[in-house]
ROTORFI-578648 format. One record per atom (N, C-alpha, C): atom name; residue in one letter; chain; x negated, y, z negated. Coordinates in Angstrom, 1 decimal, always signed. Each point is the difference from the previous one (the first is absolute). Layout:
CA, a, A, X, Y, Z
...
# end
This chain:
N, x, A, -27.7, -18.4, +13.6
CA, x, A, +0.5, -0.4, -1.3
C, x, A, +0.5, +1.2, -0.8
N, x, A, +1.3, +0.0, -0.3
CA, x, A, +0.6, +1.1, -0.8
C, x, A, +0.1, -0.4, -1.4
N, x, A, -0.8, +0.7, -0.9
CA, x, A, +0.0, -0.4, -1.4
C, x, A, +1.1, +0.8, -0.7
N, x, A, +0.6, +1.0, +0.7
CA, x, A, +1.1, +0.7, -0.6
C, x, A, +0.9, +0.5, +1.1
N, x, A, +1.3, +0.1, -0.3
CA, x, A, +1.0, +0.4, +1.0
C, x, A, +0.5, +1.4, -0.4
N, x, A, +0.0, +0.9, +1.0
CA, x, A, +0.4, +1.4, -0.1
C, x, A, +0.9, +0.3, +1.2
N, x, A, +1.3, +0.3, -0.3
CA, x, A, +0.9, +0.3, +1.1
C, x, A, +0.9, +1.2, -0.4
N, x, A, -0.1, +1.1, +0.8
CA, x, A, +0.8, +1.2, -0.3
C, x, A, +1.2, +0.1, +0.9
N, x, A, +1.1, +0.2, -0.6
CA, x, A, +1.3, +0.2, +0.7
C, x, A, +0.3, +1.5, +0.0
N, x, A, -0.1, +0.6, +1.2
CA, x, A, +0.2, +1.4, +0.1
C, x, A, +1.4, +0.5, -0.2
N, x, A, +1.0, -0.9, +0.1
CA, x, A, +1.4, +0.4, -0.2
C, x, A, +0.3, +0.0, -1.4
N, x, A, -0.6, -0.8, -0.9
CA, x, A, +0.3, +0.0, -1.4
C, x, A, -1.1, +0.6, -0.9
N, x, A, -1.2, +0.3, +0.7
CA, x, A, -1.2, +0.5, -0.7
C, x, A, -0.4, -1.0, -1.1
N, x, A, +0.1, -1.3, +0.3
CA, x, A, -0.4, -1.0, -0.9
C, x, A, -1.3, -0.7, +0.5
N, x, A, -1.0, +0.0, -0.8
CA, x, A, -1.2, -0.8, +0.3
C, x, A, +0.1, -1.3, -0.7
N, x, A, +0.2, -1.1, +0.7
CA, x, A, +0.1, -1.3, -0.6
C, x, A, -1.4, -0.6, +0.0
N, x, A, -0.4, -0.5, -1.2
CA, x, A, -1.3, -0.5, -0.2
C, x, A, +0.0, -1.4, -0.5
N, x, A, -1.1, -0.8, +0.1
CA, x, A, +0.0, -1.3, -0.5
C, x, A, -1.3, -0.7, +0.3
N, x, A, -0.3, -1.0, -0.8
CA, x, A, -1.2, -0.8, +0.2
C, x, A, +0.1, -0.8, +1.2
N, x, A, -1.2, -0.2, +0.7
CA, x, A, -0.1, -0.8, +1.2
C, x, A, -0.8, -1.2, -0.3
N, x, A, -1.0, -0.2, +0.9
CA, x, A, -0.9, -1.2, -0.2
C, x, A, -0.8, +0.2, -1.3
N, x, A, -0.3, -1.1, -0.7
CA, x, A, -0.7, +0.0, -1.2
C, x, A, -1.3, +0.8, +0.0
N, x, A, -0.2, +0.9, -0.9
CA, x, A, -1.2, +0.8, -0.1
C, x, A, -0.1, +0.6, -1.4
N, x, A, -1.2, +0.5, -0.3
CA, x, A, -0.3, +0.6, -1.3
C, x, A, +0.3, +1.5, +0.1
N, x, A, +0.2, +0.7, -1.1
CA, x, A, +0.4, +1.4, +0.0
C, x, A, -1.0, +0.9, +0.7
N, x, A, -1.3, -0.4, -0.1
CA, x, A, -1.0, +0.9, +0.8
C, x, A, +0.2, -0.1, +1.5
N, x, A, +0.4, -1.2, +0.5
CA, x, A, +0.3, -0.1, +1.4
C, x, A, +1.3, +0.7, +0.3
N, x, A, +1.0, -0.2, -0.8
CA, x, A, +1.3, +0.6, +0.2
C, x, A, +0.0, +1.5, +0.1
N, x, A, -0.7, +0.6, -1.0
CA, x, A, +0.0, +1.5, +0.0
C, x, A, -0.7, +0.6, +1.3
N, x, A, -1.1, -0.7, +0.4
CA, x, A, -0.7, +0.4, +1.2
C, x, A, +1.0, -0.1, +1.2
N, x, A, +0.7, -1.1, +0.1
CA, x, A, +1.0, -0.2, +1.1
C, x, A, +1.1, +1.1, -0.1
N, x, A, +0.5, +0.2, -1.1
CA, x, A, +1.1, +1.0, -0.2
C, x, A, -0.5, +1.4, +0.4
N, x, A, -1.2, +0.4, -0.5
CA, x, A, -0.5, +1.3, +0.3
C, x, A, -0.2, +0.2, +1.5
N, x, A, -0.3, -1.1, +0.7
CA, x, A, -0.3, +0.1, +1.5
C, x, A, +1.3, -0.2, +0.8
N, x, A, +1.1, -0.5, -0.5
CA, x, A, +1.1, -0.3, +0.8
C, x, A, +1.3, +0.6, -0.5
N, x, A, +0.0, +1.0, -0.8
CA, x, A, +1.2, +0.7, -0.4
C, x, A, +0.6, +0.7, +1.2
N, x, A, +1.4, -0.1, +0.1
CA, x, A, +0.6, +0.8, +1.1
C, x, A, -0.2, +1.5, -0.2
N, x, A, +0.0, +0.7, +1.1
CA, x, A, -0.1, +1.5, +0.0
C, x, A, +1.4, +0.5, -0.4
N, x, A, +0.1, +0.6, -1.2
CA, x, A, +1.3, +0.6, -0.4
C, x, A, -0.3, +1.4, -0.6
N, x, A, +0.6, +1.0, +0.7
CA, x, A, -0.1, +1.3, -0.5
C, x, A, +1.4, +0.7, +0.1
N, x, A, +0.2, +1.0, -0.8
CA, x, A, +1.2, +0.8, +0.1
C, x, A, +1.3, -0.6, -0.5
N, x, A, -0.1, -1.1, -0.6
CA, x, A, +1.2, -0.7, -0.5
C, x, A, +0.4, +0.6, -1.3
N, x, A, +1.2, +0.5, -0.2
CA, x, A, +0.4, +0.6, -1.3
C, x, A, -0.2, -1.0, -1.2
N, x, A, +0.4, -1.2, +0.2
CA, x, A, -0.1, -1.1, -1.0
C, x, A, -0.4, -1.3, +0.6
N, x, A, -1.2, -0.4, -0.3
CA, x, A, -0.5, -1.3, +0.4
C, x, A, +0.4, -1.1, -1.1
N, x, A, +0.7, -1.0, +0.4
CA, x, A, +0.4, -1.1, -0.9
C, x, A, -0.8, -1.2, +0.3
N, x, A, -0.7, -0.5, -1.1
CA, x, A, -0.8, -1.2, +0.2
C, x, A, +0.7, -1.2, -0.7
N, x, A, +0.0, -1.1, +0.7
CA, x, A, +0.7, -1.2, -0.5
C, x, A, -0.8, -1.2, +0.3
N, x, A, -0.3, -0.8, -1.1
CA, x, A, -0.7, -1.3, +0.2
C, x, A, -1.1, -0.1, -1.1
N, x, A, -0.5, -1.2, -0.1
CA, x, A, -1.1, -0.3, -1.0
C, x, A, -1.3, +0.6, +0.4
N, x, A, -0.7, +0.5, -1.1
CA, x, A, -1.3, +0.5, +0.2
C, x, A, -0.8, -0.1, -1.3
N, x, A, -1.3, -0.3, +0.1
CA, x, A, -0.9, +0.1, -1.2
C, x, A, -0.2, +1.5, -0.3
N, x, A, -0.5, +0.2, -1.2
CA, x, A, -0.3, +1.4, -0.3
C, x, A, -1.0, +0.7, +0.9
N, x, A, -1.1, -0.7, +0.4
CA, x, A, -0.9, +0.6, +0.9
C, x, A, +0.6, +0.3, +1.4
N, x, A, +0.9, -0.8, +0.4
CA, x, A, +0.7, +0.3, +1.3
C, x, A, +0.9, +1.2, -0.2
N, x, A, +0.8, +0.0, -1.1
CA, x, A, +0.8, +1.2, -0.2
C, x, A, -0.7, +1.3, +0.0
N, x, A, -1.2, -0.1, -0.6
CA, x, A, -0.9, +1.2, -0.1
C, x, A, -0.4, +0.5, +1.4
N, x, A, -0.3, -0.9, +0.9
CA, x, A, -0.4, +0.3, +1.3
C, x, A, +1.2, +0.6, +0.8
N, x, A, +1.1, -0.6, -0.2
CA, x, A, +1.2, +0.5, +0.7
C, x, A, +0.4, +1.4, -0.5
N, x, A, +0.0, +0.2, -1.3
CA, x, A, +0.4, +1.3, -0.5
C, x, A, -1.0, +1.1, +0.4
N, x, A, -1.3, -0.3, -0.1
CA, x, A, -1.0, +0.9, +0.5
C, x, A, +0.2, +0.4, +1.4
N, x, A, +0.3, -1.0, +0.9
CA, x, A, +0.2, +0.2, +1.4
C, x, A, +1.1, +1.0, +0.3
N, x, A, +1.1, -0.1, -0.7
CA, x, A, +1.2, +0.8, +0.3
C, x, A, +0.3, +1.1, -0.9
N, x, A, -0.6, +0.2, -1.1
CA, x, A, +0.4, +1.0, -1.0
C, x, A, +0.0, +1.4, +0.5
N, x, A, -0.8, +0.3, +1.0
CA, x, A, +0.0, +1.4, +0.6
C, x, A, +0.6, +0.1, +1.4
N, x, A, +0.5, -1.1, +0.5
CA, x, A, +0.5, +0.1, +1.4
C, x, A, +1.6, -0.1, +0.0
N, x, A, +0.6, -0.3, -1.2
CA, x, A, +1.4, -0.1, -0.1
C, x, A, +0.5, +0.9, -1.1
N, x, A, +1.3, +0.2, -0.1
CA, x, A, +0.5, +0.9, -1.1
C, x, A, +0.0, -0.7, -1.3
N, x, A, +0.4, -1.3, +0.0
CA, x, A, +0.1, -0.7, -1.3
C, x, A, -0.2, -1.5, +0.4
N, x, A, -0.4, -0.8, -1.1
CA, x, A, -0.1, -1.4, +0.2
C, x, A, +0.8, -0.7, -1.1
N, x, A, +0.8, -0.9, +0.4
CA, x, A, +0.8, -0.8, -1.0
C, x, A, -0.2, -1.5, +0.3
N, x, A, -0.1, -0.7, -1.1
CA, x, A, -0.3, -1.5, +0.0
C, x, A, +1.2, -0.8, -0.5
N, x, A, +0.3, -1.0, +0.7
CA, x, A, +1.2, -0.8, -0.3
C, x, A, -0.2, -0.8, -1.3
N, x, A, +1.0, +0.1, -0.9
CA, x, A, +0.0, -0.7, -1.3
C, x, A, +1.2, -0.9, +0.1
N, x, A, -0.2, -1.4, +0.1
CA, x, A, +1.2, -0.9, +0.1
C, x, A, +0.9, +0.0, -1.3
N, x, A, -0.6, +0.3, -1.1
CA, x, A, +0.8, +0.1, -1.2
C, x, A, +1.0, +1.1, +0.0
N, x, A, -0.4, +1.1, +0.6
CA, x, A, +0.9, +1.2, +0.1
C, x, A, +0.8, +0.0, +1.3
N, x, A, -0.4, -0.9, +0.9
CA, x, A, +0.7, -0.1, +1.4
C, x, A, -0.1, +1.4, +0.7
N, x, A, -1.2, +0.6, -0.1
CA, x, A, -0.2, +1.3, +0.6
C, x, A, -1.5, +0.3, +0.1
N, x, A, -0.2, +1.1, +0.6
CA, x, A, -1.4, +0.5, +0.2
C, x, A, -0.3, +1.0, -1.1
N, x, A, -1.1, -0.1, -0.7
CA, x, A, -0.3, +1.0, -1.0
C, x, A, -1.1, +1.0, +0.6
N, x, A, +0.4, +1.2, -0.1
CA, x, A, -0.9, +1.0, +0.5
C, x, A, -1.3, +0.1, -0.9
N, x, A, -1.1, -0.2, +0.6
CA, x, A, -1.3, -0.1, -0.7
C, x, A, -0.9, +1.2, +0.2
N, x, A, +0.1, +0.6, +1.1
CA, x, A, -0.8, +1.2, +0.4
C, x, A, +1.0, +0.9, +0.8
N, x, A, -0.1, +1.3, -0.3
CA, x, A, +0.8, +0.9, +0.7
C, x, A, -0.6, +1.4, +0.2
N, x, A, +0.0, +0.5, +1.2
CA, x, A, -0.3, +1.4, +0.3
C, x, A, +1.2, +0.7, +0.6
N, x, A, +1.1, -0.6, -0.1
CA, x, A, +1.3, +0.4, +0.5
C, x, A, +1.0, +0.3, -1.1
N, x, A, +0.5, +1.2, -0.1
CA, x, A, +0.9, +0.3, -1.1
C, x, A, +1.3, -0.7, +0.0
N, x, A, +0.3, -0.7, +1.1
CA, x, A, +1.2, -0.8, +0.1
C, x, A, -0.1, -1.4, -0.7
N, x, A, -1.3, -0.3, -0.3
CA, x, A, -0.2, -1.3, -0.7
C, x, A, -0.9, +0.2, -1.2
N, x, A, +0.5, -0.4, -1.2
CA, x, A, -0.8, +0.1, -1.2
C, x, A, -0.6, -1.3, -0.4
N, x, A, -1.2, +0.0, -0.6
CA, x, A, -0.6, -1.3, -0.5
C, x, A, +1.0, -0.6, -1.0
N, x, A, +0.3, -1.3, +0.2
CA, x, A, +0.9, -0.7, -0.8
C, x, A, +1.4, -0.1, +0.6
N, x, A, +0.3, +0.8, +1.0
CA, x, A, +1.3, -0.2, +0.7
C, x, A, +0.1, -1.4, +0.5
N, x, A, +1.3, -0.5, +0.0
CA, x, A, +0.3, -1.3, +0.7
C, x, A, +0.7, +0.3, +1.2
N, x, A, -0.5, -0.5, +1.1
CA, x, A, +0.7, +0.2, +1.3
C, x, A, +0.5, -1.3, +0.5
N, x, A, +1.2, -0.1, +0.4
CA, x, A, +0.6, -1.2, +0.6
C, x, A, +0.2, +0.1, +1.4
# end
């Protein structure tokens, strides 16, 4: 039973996420913590898809020190907003398309 979907595309550096089988947040965060793809050394990790705040926290914690920067898709801006950066090429608040 997959309560959450996590798919990483190495060619685009996009982690596509989304809800799976019905479950509560306590179950989902445990699943996500145990099943996140191994991603290291990516200059910019882009995350796209729906997530509850607890799930977002698990994902950000998992990757914040293994990648250069993290950007999350905002459909209103039609781009990825850089949310965390340890890379001078990406500033928090930058929009990446």
